[in-house]
Steps between C-alpha positions, in 0.01 A plus 500: 500500500600295805653605829876533546642336813841518664655300783647720772644479849351724768766598754386510859614327817406175323537543120245324278478425129170612347346533154374847406277630226693782330329840488729735310276796580511456877691748713536256790486125545271383777488165676228361721510540876531120527810491278655794687447314827648180353823675397522707818421847366298698753290800406578825672250738661454709184210420266575613147235592246504259205292516181398152391468381139124542536554872564392472863729667757569329833733555795722200573764426763834492318857385542809496283663180385747390236445289192726303266392419144723311256816583693419870533424635842314808618536612857241724662560871452529699820359853511 
């Protein structure tokens, strides 16, 4: 079976259209530090623990951003 892709818009200070591989089992969607910088999303001081698809756990700097896929938009949830 092949990969499923979707075109989406990352909302930051400078929105950008990107193509994602869909992972229906993922809890979060992650983007690279380079893409975050390009759209103007800056990581905060907190490093969250993330379990990768390989099973390895790492601590990564994180930030919240919004995303729009096929006309539907999700804003970051605030705690």
